[in-house]
C-alpha positions in Angstrom: -69.9 -8.6 -215.7 -67.8 -5.5 -216.4 -64.3 -5.3 -214.8 -62.9 -1.9 -214.0 -59.2 -1.0 -214.2 -57.3 -0.5 -211.0 -56.6 3.1 -212.0 -60.2 3.9 -211.2 -60.1 2.5 -207.7 -57.7 4.4 -205.5 -56.5 3.5 -202.1 -58.2 4.7 -198.9 -57.6 8.4 -198.2 -58.8 10.6 -195.4 -58.7 14.3 -196.2 -57.5 16.6 -193.4 -58.1 20.0 -195.0 -60.7 21.9 -197.1 -58.4 22.5 -200.0 -58.5 19.4 -202.2 -56.7 18.5 -205.4 -58.4 17.1 -208.4 -56.8 13.7 -207.7 -58.2 13.7 -204.2 -61.8 14.2 -205.6 -61.5 11.2 -207.9 -63.0 7.9 -206.9 -61.6 6.7 -203.6 -62.7 5.3 -200.3 -63.2 7.5 -197.3 -63.8 6.6 -193.7 -65.0 9.9 -192.4 -66.5 13.2 -193.4 -64.7 16.4 -194.2 -64.6 19.0 -191.5 -67.4 21.6 -191.8 -66.7 25.3 -192.7 -68.4 28.2 -191.0 -70.0 29.3 -194.2 -73.8 28.5 -194.5 -73.1 26.8 -197.9 -70.4 24.6 -196.2 -68.1 25.3 -199.2 -65.3 22.9 -199.9 -62.5 24.2 -202.0 -60.6 22.2 -204.6 -57.8 23.2 -207.0 -57.6 21.9 -210.5 -54.4 21.1 -212.3 -53.9 24.8 -213.2 -54.3 26.0 -209.6 -57.7 27.8 -210.0 -59.9 27.1 -206.9 -63.2 25.3 -207.4 -65.9 25.4 -204.8 -68.3 22.6 -204.1 -71.6 23.9 -202.7 -73.9 21.7 -200.6 -76.8 24.1 -201.2 -76.6 23.3 -204.9 -76.4 19.6 -204.3 -72.8 19.2 -205.3 -71.8 16.1 -203.4 -69.2 14.0 -205.2 -69.5 10.2 -204.7 -65.9 9.0 -204.2 -66.2 5.4 -202.9 -65.1 3.1 -205.8 -67.0 0.1 -204.5 -70.3 1.9 -204.5 -69.6 3.4 -207.9 -68.8 -0.1 -209.3 -71.9 -1.5 -207.7 -74.2 1.1 -209.2 -72.9 0.3 -212.7 -73.3 -3.4 -212.2 -76.9 -3.1 -210.8 -77.9 -1.0 -213.8 -77.3 -3.9 -216.2 -76.0 -1.8 -218.9 -75.6 -3.3 -222.4 -72.7 -2.6 -224.7 -75.2 -1.0 -227.2 -76.9 1.3 -224.7 -77.0 5.0 -224.5 -77.0 6.1 -220.9 -78.3 9.4 -219.6 -76.4 10.8 -216.6 -77.7 13.8 -214.8 -75.3 15.8 -212.7 -72.0 13.9 -213.5 -69.9 16.3 -211.5 -66.2 15.5 -211.9 -66.9 12.3 -213.7 -66.3 9.5 -211.2 -69.4 7.6 -212.3 -69.2 8.8 -215.9 -65.9 7.1 -216.5 -67.4 3.8 -215.4 -70.5 4.3 -217.5 -68.3 4.9 -220.6 -66.6 1.6 -220.1 -69.9 -0.3 -220.0 -72.1 1.6 -222.6 -71.8 2.6 -226.2 -72.5 6.3 -225.4 -73.1 8.5 -222.4 -75.2 11.7 -222.5 -74.3 13.8 -219.4 -76.4 16.8 -218.4 -74.4 19.2 -216.2 -75.4 22.8 -215.4 -72.0 23.8 -213.9 -69.5 24.9 -216.6 -66.6 24.3 -214.2 -67.6 20.7 -213.8 -68.0 20.3 -217.5 -64.4 21.4 -218.1 -63.1 18.9 -215.6 -65.3 16.1 -217.0 -64.0 16.7 -220.6 -60.4 16.7 -219.4 -60.8 13.4 -217.4 -62.7 11.7 -220.2 -60.1 12.7 -222.8 -57.3 11.4 -220.6 -59.0 8.0 -220.6 -59.7 8.1 -224.4 -63.5 8.1 -224.1 -64.2 11.5 -225.6 -65.9 10.1 -228.7 -68.5 8.3 -226.5 -69.4 11.3 -224.4 -71.9 14.0 -225.2 -72.2 16.8 -222.6 -75.3 19.1 -222.4 -74.4 22.1 -220.3 -77.9 23.1 -219.2 -80.5 22.8 -216.4 -81.7 19.2 -216.5 -85.3 20.3 -215.6 -85.5 22.6 -218.6 -83.7 20.5 -221.1 -85.4 18.3 -223.7 -83.5 15.0 -223.3 -82.3 13.2 -226.4 -83.2 9.5 -226.9 -81.6 7.2 -224.3 -82.0 3.6 -223.1 -81.5 4.0 -219.4 -80.6 6.6 -216.7 -77.8 6.2 -214.2 -77.2 9.2 -212.0 -76.4 10.6 -208.6 -79.3 13.1 -208.5 -78.8 16.5 -206.8 -81.1 16.4 -203.7 -82.9 19.6 -204.6 -84.3 18.4 -207.9 -85.2 14.8 -207.0 -89.0 15.2 -207.1 -89.3 17.3 -210.4 -86.7 15.1 -212.1 -88.4 11.9 -211.2 -91.6 13.4 -212.5 -89.9 14.5 -215.7 -88.6 10.9 -216.3 -91.6 8.8 -215.5 -94.2 11.1 -217.1 -92.0 12.3 -220.0 -92.3 11.3 -223.6 -88.9 9.5 -223.8 -89.2 5.7 -223.3 -86.5 4.1 -221.3 -85.7 0.7 -219.8 -84.8 1.7 -216.3 -83.4 4.6 -214.1 -80.9 3.7 -211.5 -80.8 6.7 -209.2 -78.8 7.7 -206.1 -81.2 9.7 -203.9 -81.5 11.1 -200.4 -82.4 8.2 -198.2 -85.6 9.8 -196.9 -86.8 10.7 -200.4 -86.1 7.1 -201.5 -88.1 5.7 -198.6 -91.1 7.9 -199.6 -90.7 6.7 -203.2 -90.7 3.0 -202.1 -93.6 3.3 -199.6 -96.6 1.0 -200.0 -100.2 1.3 -198.8 -100.4 0.9 -195.1 -96.9 2.3 -194.5 -96.5 5.4 -192.4 -94.5 7.0 -195.2 -97.1 6.2 -197.9 -97.6 9.5 -199.8 -98.6 11.2 -203.0 -95.2 10.8 -204.5 -95.3 7.0 -204.3 -98.9 6.9 -205.6 -98.1 9.1 -208.7 -94.9 7.3 -209.5 -96.2 3.8 -209.1 -99.1 4.5 -211.4 -96.7 4.3 -214.3 -93.6 2.6 -212.9 -92.2 0.0 -210.5 -89.6 1.0 -207.9 -87.0 -1.4 -206.5 -84.6 -0.7 -203.5 -81.0 -1.6 -204.3 -78.8 -0.4 -201.4 -78.0 2.3 -198.9 -75.0 4.6 -199.3 -73.3 6.3 -196.3 -72.9 10.0 -196.3 -69.2 9.4 -195.6 -68.8 8.3 -199.2 -69.4 11.8 -200.5 -67.3 15.0 -200.8 -68.4 17.3 -199.2 -70.2 15.1 -196.7 -74.0 15.7 -196.7 -76.0 15.7 -193.5 -77.9 12.5 -194.4 -77.3 9.1 -196.0 -78.4 8.1 -199.5 -80.1 5.2 -201.1 -80.0 3.7 -204.6 -83.3 2.7 -206.3 -84.2 1.4 -209.7 -87.3 2.8 -211.4 -88.7 0.6 -214.3 -91.6 2.0 -216.4 -94.5 -0.3 -216.6 -95.3 -2.0 -219.9 -99.0 -1.1 -219.5 -100.4 1.8 -217.6 -104.0 2.5 -216.6 -106.2 4.4 -219.0 -106.8 7.5 -216.9 -106.8 11.3 -217.6 -103.5 12.5 -216.1 -104.7 15.9 -215.2 -107.7 14.4 -213.4 -105.6 11.8 -211.6 -103.0 14.3 -210.3 -105.8 16.7 -209.1 -107.5 13.7 -207.4 -104.4 12.6 -205.6 -103.7 16.1 -204.5 -107.1 16.3 -202.9 -106.7 12.9 -201.3 -103.2 13.5 -199.8 -103.2 17.3 -199.3 -106.8 18.2 -198.7 -107.7 15.8 -195.9 -104.9 16.0 -193.3 -106.7 13.8 -190.7 -107.8 11.0 -193.0 -105.5 10.4 -195.9 -106.2 7.3 -198.0 -103.0 5.7 -196.7 -104.3 2.1 -197.0 -105.7 2.3 -200.5 -103.7 0.9 -203.4 -103.6 2.5 -206.8 -106.2 0.1 -208.2 -108.6 1.2 -205.4 -107.9 4.8 -205.9 -108.5 4.5 -209.7 -111.9 2.9 -209.0 -112.8 5.6 -206.5 -111.9 8.3 -209.0 -114.0 6.6 -211.7 -117.0 6.6 -209.3 -116.6 10.3 -208.6 -116.4 11.1 -212.3 -119.4 8.9 -213.1 -121.3 11.0 -210.5 -120.2 14.2 -212.3 -117.6 15.1 -209.7 -114.3 16.2 -211.2 -111.1 17.4 -209.5 -109.2 19.1 -212.3 -110.1 22.7 -213.2 -111.1 22.3 -216.9 -110.2 26.0 -217.5 -106.5 25.3 -216.9 -104.3 24.0 -219.7 -103.7 20.3 -219.8 -100.4 18.7 -218.9 -98.9 17.2 -222.0 -95.7 15.8 -220.7 -93.2 16.2 -217.9 -90.8 18.5 -219.8 -92.9 21.2 -218.1 -91.6 21.6 -214.6 -95.0 22.7 -213.5 -95.7 19.0 -213.1 -93.3 18.8 -210.2 -95.8 19.9 -207.4 -97.9 16.9 -208.3 -95.2 14.7 -206.7 -95.2 16.5 -203.3 -97.1 15.0 -200.4 
């Protein structure tokens, strides 16, 4: 078990204003949400060490996890090995990154916001981990990921579906992905046949991976405070996956879950759906338009709609 220095776990602090210092955004425990602004984006302002304001935008999924107990638990549940390379998507100001760097050999962080990257580099250098960190300042959905062993990340809500698609249907093998997701999205991902929440997302992900619930996380543990709670799940790619044409499968599940609103196959497991698809194909009935280009891997974000229900 990895032990974390006391410097990474600050005492309980309740913010009373919208202007926050860098220290106040570091990992800490919070017992209530920040007050809301009148702006539609609900912008929270922070000042770095040089006094320049930094805005955190809810609309861009910039919610910083600050509860040290939750951060430590995420790292423990990920079962990181000292030789691992960890992929982190959306590191923000680095609260989770610093813990990952203590547990892993290397961390590759993908962050689109240059302001966050500057803060991340500064905090990592202060802890002496700069040689273990590689930062890719690009859009995670349009970036070709380097090789990695596992994913540990607080995923921006707005890209959850396409990012999960990119991971589980991509060409980069990995051991597991420990993801902090919006609670409703996590429930849909975990849904089983017969559940009211069973949907196309769960069907397509579980064709190639197993999904495990880890824990719920209160919205009060983030800055700025989101409207809903979150959940941590672990996705583990299956060692063996069915021999099925991906284009045909995705087109079939789209028809099943989007084409028949009144009678969705909510009680059929993947094995039964695969058998049903085989029967259709044997009868000469196909669901994928053969004139369209085939999906080669999930680096193409066009795969994302296949994970909507």
